[in-house]
C-alpha positions as CSV (number, residue, x, y, z in Angstrom):
1,M,30.7,1.9,-21.2
2,E,29.4,5.4,-20.4
3,T,32.1,7.3,-18.8
4,A,30.3,10.6,-17.7
5,A,29.2,11.1,-14.2
6,T,25.7,12.5,-14.8
7,V,23.6,10.8,-12.2
8,L,22.7,12.8,-9.1
9,H,21.2,11.6,-5.8
10,A,19.7,14.3,-3.9
11,D,18.9,13.7,-0.2
12,L,17.5,16.2,2.3
13,D,19.5,16.2,5.4
14,A,17.8,14.9,8.6
15,F,14.6,15.8,6.9
16,Y,11.9,15.6,9.6
17,A,14.1,17.2,12.2
18,S,15.3,19.9,9.8
19,V,11.7,20.7,9.0
20,E,10.9,21.2,12.7
21,Q,14.0,23.4,13.1
22,L,12.8,25.4,10.1
23,L,9.3,25.9,11.4
24,D,10.7,26.8,15.0
25,P,13.9,28.7,14.7
26,S,14.5,28.5,18.4
27,L,15.2,24.7,17.9
28,R,18.1,25.4,15.5
29,G,21.5,24.1,16.7
30,K,19.8,22.1,19.4
31,P,19.5,18.3,19.8
32,I,15.9,17.5,18.9
33,A,14.0,14.3,18.2
34,V,10.6,13.9,16.4
35,G,8.4,11.5,18.3
36,G,8.1,10.5,22.0
37,G,7.9,6.9,22.9
38,V,10.2,6.2,20.0
39,V,12.5,8.4,18.0
40,L,11.1,8.9,14.5
41,A,13.9,11.2,13.5
42,A,16.9,13.1,15.0
43,S,18.7,16.2,14.3
44,Y,22.4,16.1,13.6
45,E,23.0,17.7,17.0
46,A,21.1,14.8,18.6
47,K,22.9,12.2,16.3
48,A,26.3,13.4,17.7
49,F,25.2,11.9,21.1
50,G,24.2,8.6,19.4
51,V,20.5,9.2,19.1
52,S,19.0,7.6,16.0
53,G,15.6,6.8,14.4
54,G,13.8,3.8,15.9
55,M,15.5,4.2,19.3
56,S,13.2,4.2,22.3
57,G,12.6,7.5,23.9
58,W,14.0,6.5,27.3
59,R,17.3,5.4,25.7
60,A,17.6,8.6,23.6
61,R,17.2,10.7,26.8
62,E,19.7,8.5,28.5
63,L,22.3,9.2,25.7
64,C,21.3,12.9,25.5
65,P,19.6,14.4,28.6
66,Q,19.1,17.8,27.0
67,L,17.2,16.1,24.0
68,I,14.1,18.1,23.1
69,F,11.2,16.0,21.7
70,V,8.8,17.5,19.3
71,G,5.6,16.4,17.6
72,G,5.4,15.9,13.9
73,H,4.0,18.3,11.3
74,F,3.2,15.7,8.7
75,E,1.5,18.0,6.2
76,E,4.5,20.3,6.3
77,Y,6.8,17.3,5.6
78,Q,4.8,16.5,2.5
79,R,4.7,20.1,1.3
80,L,8.4,20.9,1.9
81,G,9.5,17.5,0.5
82,D,7.5,18.1,-2.7
83,A,8.9,21.6,-3.0
84,A,12.5,20.4,-2.8
85,I,12.2,17.5,-5.2
86,N,10.4,19.8,-7.6
87,V,13.6,21.8,-7.9
88,L,15.2,18.9,-9.7
89,N,12.3,18.9,-12.2
90,D,13.3,22.4,-13.4
91,F,16.6,21.1,-14.7
92,T,15.8,17.7,-16.1
93,P,12.6,15.6,-16.9
94,L,14.6,12.4,-15.8
95,V,13.8,12.5,-12.1
96,E,13.0,9.4,-10.1
97,R,11.6,10.1,-6.6
98,I,12.4,7.2,-4.3
99,S,11.0,8.7,-1.0
100,I,9.5,11.8,0.4
101,D,13.0,13.4,0.9
102,E,15.3,11.9,-1.9
103,A,15.4,11.4,-5.6
104,F,17.7,10.4,-8.4
105,A,18.2,12.6,-11.5
106,D,20.1,12.1,-14.8
107,V,21.4,15.5,-16.2
108,A,23.2,14.2,-19.2
109,G,20.8,15.9,-21.5
110,C,20.8,19.3,-19.9
111,T,24.5,20.2,-19.4
112,H,24.4,22.5,-22.6
113,L,21.8,24.6,-20.7
114,F,23.0,24.6,-17.1
115,G,26.7,23.6,-17.1
116,S,28.4,20.5,-15.9
117,P,26.7,18.0,-13.6
118,A,28.7,19.4,-10.6
119,D,27.4,23.0,-11.6
120,I,23.9,21.7,-11.8
121,A,24.1,20.0,-8.4
122,R,25.4,23.3,-6.9
123,L,22.5,25.2,-8.4
124,I,20.0,22.7,-7.0
125,R,21.4,22.9,-3.5
126,Q,21.5,26.7,-3.6
127,R,17.9,26.8,-4.8
128,V,16.6,24.3,-2.2
129,Q,18.3,26.3,0.5
130,T,17.0,29.6,-0.6
131,E,13.5,28.7,-1.7
132,V,12.7,25.9,0.7
133,G,15.0,26.7,3.6
134,L,16.3,23.1,4.0
135,P,19.8,21.6,3.7
136,I,20.3,19.0,0.9
137,S,23.3,16.8,0.1
138,I,23.9,15.6,-3.4
139,G,26.2,12.9,-4.8
140,V,27.1,12.8,-8.4
141,A,28.5,9.7,-10.1
142,R,28.3,7.4,-13.0
143,T,25.7,5.0,-11.6
144,K,22.8,5.3,-9.2
145,H,24.5,3.1,-6.5
146,L,27.5,5.2,-6.4
147,A,25.6,8.4,-6.5
148,K,23.6,7.4,-3.5
149,I,26.8,6.4,-1.6
150,A,28.4,9.8,-2.7
151,S,25.4,11.8,-1.1
152,Q,25.8,9.9,2.1
153,V,29.5,10.7,2.2
154,A,28.5,14.4,1.4
155,K,26.4,14.7,4.5
156,P,25.6,17.0,6.1
157,D,24.8,19.7,3.7
158,G,27.5,18.8,1.1
159,L,28.3,17.8,-2.4
160,V,30.5,15.0,-3.5
161,V,31.4,14.4,-7.2
162,V,33.0,11.1,-8.1
163,D,35.3,11.1,-11.0
164,P,34.8,8.0,-13.2
165,A,38.6,7.6,-13.6
166,T,38.9,7.2,-9.8
167,E,35.6,5.7,-8.7
168,L,36.9,2.3,-7.6
169,A,39.5,3.9,-5.4
170,F,36.7,6.1,-3.9
171,L,34.3,3.3,-3.5
172,H,36.8,0.6,-2.1
173,D,38.0,2.8,0.8
174,L,34.5,3.3,2.2
175,P,32.8,1.2,5.0
176,V,30.8,-1.8,3.8
177,E,27.6,-0.6,5.5
178,L,27.1,2.1,3.0
179,M,26.3,-0.4,0.4
180,W,22.6,-1.4,-0.5
181,G,21.7,-4.6,1.2
182,V,24.3,-4.4,4.0
183,G,22.3,-3.8,7.3
184,P,23.4,-4.2,10.9
185,V,23.1,-7.9,10.9
186,T,25.1,-8.4,7.6
187,R,27.7,-5.8,8.7
188,A,28.3,-7.7,12.0
189,R,28.6,-11.0,10.1
190,L,31.1,-9.5,7.7
191,A,33.1,-7.8,10.6
192,D,33.4,-11.3,12.2
193,I,35.5,-12.4,9.2
194,G,37.5,-9.1,9.0
195,I,35.6,-7.4,6.2
196,Q,35.2,-3.7,7.1
197,T,35.5,-1.9,3.6
198,I,33.8,-2.2,0.3
199,G,37.2,-3.1,-1.2
200,Q,37.6,-6.0,1.1
201,L,34.2,-7.2,0.1
202,A,35.0,-6.9,-3.6
203,Q,37.9,-9.3,-3.1
204,M,36.0,-12.0,-1.3
205,P,35.4,-15.2,-3.1
206,G,31.8,-15.6,-4.2
207,W,31.2,-18.8,-2.3
208,S,32.5,-17.2,0.9
209,L,30.0,-14.1,0.6
210,E,27.3,-16.5,-0.5
211,R,27.5,-18.4,2.9
212,I,26.8,-15.1,4.6
213,V,24.1,-13.4,2.6
214,G,22.7,-16.1,0.2
215,R,23.2,-16.5,-3.5
216,A,20.9,-13.8,-4.8
217,V,22.2,-11.1,-2.5
218,E,25.8,-12.2,-3.1
219,E,25.5,-11.6,-6.8
220,K,24.1,-8.1,-6.3
221,L,26.7,-7.1,-3.6
222,A,29.6,-8.4,-5.8
223,A,28.4,-6.3,-8.7
224,L,27.8,-3.2,-6.8
225,A,31.2,-3.6,-5.0
226,W,32.8,-3.1,-8.6
227,N,30.2,-0.4,-9.4
228,R,28.4,-2.5,-11.9
229,D,24.9,-1.0,-11.7
230,P,23.0,-0.9,-15.1
231,R,19.9,0.6,-13.6
232,E,18.4,3.6,-15.3
233,I,16.4,6.5,-14.1
234,Q,12.6,5.5,-13.9
235,T,10.4,8.5,-14.1
236,H,7.2,6.6,-13.5
237,R,8.2,4.0,-10.8
238,R,5.5,1.6,-9.6
239,A,6.3,-0.5,-6.7
240,H,6.4,-4.2,-6.9
241,S,5.3,-4.6,-3.4
242,A,3.7,-2.9,-0.5
243,G,4.6,-3.4,3.1
244,A,4.5,-2.2,6.7
245,Q,6.3,-3.0,9.8
246,S,6.1,-2.4,13.6
247,A,9.0,-2.4,16.0
248,F,8.0,-2.7,19.6
249,G,11.0,-3.4,21.8
250,K,10.9,-6.8,23.3
251,K,7.6,-8.6,23.7
252,P,6.6,-12.2,24.5
253,A,6.3,-14.4,21.3
254,N,2.7,-15.2,21.8
255,E,-0.6,-14.7,20.0
256,Q,-1.9,-12.0,22.4
257,V,1.1,-9.9,21.3
258,F,1.5,-10.6,17.5
259,R,-2.2,-10.9,16.5
260,P,-3.4,-7.3,17.1
261,V,-0.1,-6.0,15.6
262,L,-0.5,-8.1,12.5
263,R,-4.2,-7.0,12.2
264,H,-3.1,-3.3,12.3
265,L,-0.3,-3.9,9.8
266,A,-2.7,-5.8,7.4
267,D,-5.1,-2.8,7.8
268,R,-2.5,-0.4,6.6
269,V,-1.1,-2.5,3.7
270,A,-4.6,-3.6,2.4
271,T,-5.9,-0.1,2.5
272,R,-3.2,1.1,0.3
273,L,-3.6,-1.8,-2.1
274,R,-7.4,-1.1,-2.5
275,A,-6.7,2.7,-2.9
276,K,-4.5,1.9,-6.0
277,S,-6.5,-1.0,-7.2
278,R,-3.4,-3.2,-7.0
279,P,-4.1,-6.6,-5.3
280,G,-1.3,-9.0,-4.7
281,R,-0.8,-12.7,-4.6
282,T,2.3,-13.3,-2.5
283,V,2.2,-12.5,1.3
284,T,5.3,-12.3,3.2
285,A,5.7,-12.1,7.0
286,R,8.9,-11.2,8.8
287,V,9.6,-11.7,12.5
288,R,12.6,-10.2,14.3
289,F,13.8,-11.8,17.5
290,A,15.4,-10.1,20.5
291,D,18.9,-10.6,19.2
292,L,17.9,-8.8,15.8
293,R,18.0,-12.1,13.8
294,S,15.0,-12.2,11.5
295,V,13.1,-15.0,9.7
296,T,10.6,-14.7,6.8
297,R,7.8,-16.8,5.6
298,S,5.8,-16.5,2.4
299,F,2.7,-17.8,0.8
300,T,1.5,-17.4,-2.8
301,L,-2.3,-17.4,-3.6
302,D,-4.0,-18.5,-6.7
303,A,-5.9,-15.1,-6.9
304,P,-4.7,-11.6,-5.8
305,I,-6.2,-10.2,-2.6
306,S,-6.5,-6.8,-1.0
307,A,-9.0,-7.6,1.9
308,T,-7.7,-6.7,5.3
309,A,-9.0,-9.8,7.1
310,S,-7.7,-12.2,4.5
311,L,-4.2,-10.6,4.6
312,A,-4.2,-10.6,8.3
313,E,-5.2,-14.3,8.6
314,I,-2.5,-15.3,6.2
315,A,0.2,-13.3,8.0
316,E,-0.8,-14.8,11.3
317,E,-0.4,-18.3,9.9
318,L,3.0,-17.4,8.5
319,V,4.2,-16.0,11.9
320,R,2.9,-19.0,13.8
321,A,4.8,-21.2,11.3
322,A,8.0,-19.0,11.8
323,L,7.7,-19.3,15.6
324,A,7.1,-23.0,15.5
325,D,10.3,-23.4,13.5
326,H,12.2,-21.6,16.2
327,P,10.7,-22.9,19.5
328,R,13.6,-21.6,21.5
329,E,12.8,-18.0,20.6
330,K,10.5,-16.6,23.3
331,T,10.8,-12.8,22.5
332,I,10.1,-10.9,19.4
333,S,11.1,-7.2,18.6
334,L,9.5,-6.6,15.2
335,L,6.8,-7.7,12.9
336,A,6.4,-6.9,9.2
337,I,3.9,-7.7,6.4
338,S,4.4,-7.3,2.7
339,V,2.4,-8.2,-0.3
340,S,4.1,-8.6,-3.7
341,H,3.3,-9.9,-7.2
342,L,0.9,-7.0,-7.5
343,E,-1.7,-6.8,-10.4
344,N,-3.3,-3.9,-12.1
345,R,-7.1,-4.5,-11.8
346,W,-10.2,-2.9,-10.3
347,D,-12.8,-5.7,-11.0
348,L,-13.5,-8.9,-9.2
349,Q,-14.2,-12.0,-11.1
350,L,-17.1,-14.0,-9.4
351,E,-16.4,-17.7,-8.4
352,L,-18.8,-20.6,-8.0
353,P,-19.5,-21.5,-4.3
354,L,-17.5,-24.6,-4.0
355,E,-17.2,-24.5,-0.2
356,L,-13.4,-24.4,-0.4
357,E,-11.6,-24.3,2.9
358,D,-10.2,-20.9,2.1
359,E,-13.2,-19.6,0.5
360,S,-13.3,-16.4,2.6
361,R,-9.8,-15.5,1.3
362,R,-10.8,-15.8,-2.4
363,P,-12.0,-12.5,-3.5
364,G,-14.5,-13.7,-6.0
365,T,-16.5,-15.9,-3.7
366,K,-19.5,-14.7,-1.6
367,R,-17.5,-14.5,1.5
368,G,-14.6,-12.9,-0.3
369,M,-17.0,-10.3,-1.7
370,A,-18.5,-9.6,1.7
371,R,-15.0,-8.9,3.1
372,W,-14.1,-6.6,0.2
373,T,-17.5,-4.7,0.5
374,A,-16.9,-4.1,4.2
375,D,-13.4,-2.9,3.6
376,R,-14.5,-0.4,0.9
377,A,-17.2,0.8,3.3
378,I,-14.5,1.5,5.9
379,D,-12.3,3.2,3.3
380,K,-15.1,5.6,2.3
381,I,-15.7,6.5,6.0
382,R,-12.0,7.1,6.6
383,E,-11.8,9.3,3.4
384,R,-14.4,11.5,4.8
385,F,-13.8,11.5,8.6
386,G,-10.2,10.4,8.9
387,W,-8.2,7.3,9.6
388,E,-9.1,7.1,13.3
389,S,-12.8,7.4,12.7
390,V,-13.4,3.6,12.2
391,G,-11.2,0.5,12.6
392,Y,-11.1,-3.2,13.1
393,G,-11.9,-4.6,16.6
394,A,-8.9,-7.0,16.6
395,A,-6.5,-4.0,16.6
396,L,-8.4,-1.7,18.9
397,G,-6.5,-0.6,22.0
398,L,-3.1,-1.3,20.2
399,A,-0.7,1.3,21.3
400,H,1.0,2.9,18.3
401,T,4.5,4.3,19.1
402,V,4.7,5.6,15.6
403,P,1.9,7.9,14.4
404,D,0.1,6.5,11.4
405,A,0.5,9.8,9.5
406,F,4.2,9.4,9.7
407,R,3.9,5.8,8.5
408,E,1.9,7.0,5.6
409,L,4.7,9.4,4.4
410,A,7.2,6.5,4.7
411,E,5.0,4.0,2.9
412,K,4.0,5.8,-0.2
413,D,5.4,3.1,-2.5
414,L,2.5,2.4,-4.9
């Protein structure tokens, strides 16, 4: 077993809000939120009042009457995020960027040049602060999972180095929600049976944890609770799926609500699939109800697709099936679409016109080709005149609480 703590996880603090405070110094030290109808991001000053991302604007103002809402500077987010992460590249070639504002790095091979991993982390933090002007927190540990947890403990604007000799003592005292795979619903279910810390989770019998999260997640959580994480730094990550979601408060669970939302989500996902020439075969739809419980439904096709209309139709059928299985649920609060089993291809193989029931969804048929051609025409118009220049009729008039430019930054996963 490797005993050195050489994995860094660097995470810019309250990134979008910090950028706004950097661009407008008069906002520094004040509670601000990026967004309007919904909070896209909040500064630490706003978080102190309980304001958080995804919260409705009215609720945020209720918690913090002095909250200042600002619009997003999306090009600046990209520019400054790139500049900060590029600092890591000056120390090691083993950098794995996982979002616009965070990355892993392995510095095992460069300690003879720059000092210990802790020294390197300090240098990175100093350079990001000096050259970019943004605060960044870094966790240093033996594994990626523990390094990411350490960076969360280090926030805001801090550094935490986990000694391999005491890593389990450090890990097991922490709240269970810091772990990968433990969201609000799982955290609540664990709390119901008295599980509050990672150490308590580590001591749970496998069968007991499996009843709460399922077998696949149970195995991963059990391993991570004992810091068993063999994942290495991937410098050329390629996503295995592409997805998008929309949270919209509480709306009736009817087709007038979910159909335009799914059309918009399908448009976003399919556009990205086509841009990277990576069609996919498995479509998954997720529906979240008013009580935050979620259900998912999936369907795997014989041939990979990237057509907007085809993806939307399949997602609609999956959502109808999910709602039919839960007839008592009359309210939905979130819809999501993802496409997995992605393939690397740019060509379409023509198929014989067999008048199949789902012919329009098969990319190589006459109808499928017509859909793909129409999508590519729309892609070219958008490339030249912008996303809003043209769209699909079924999604027109849909009020977007989250700007598409913000979504694009968050969804760069291909």
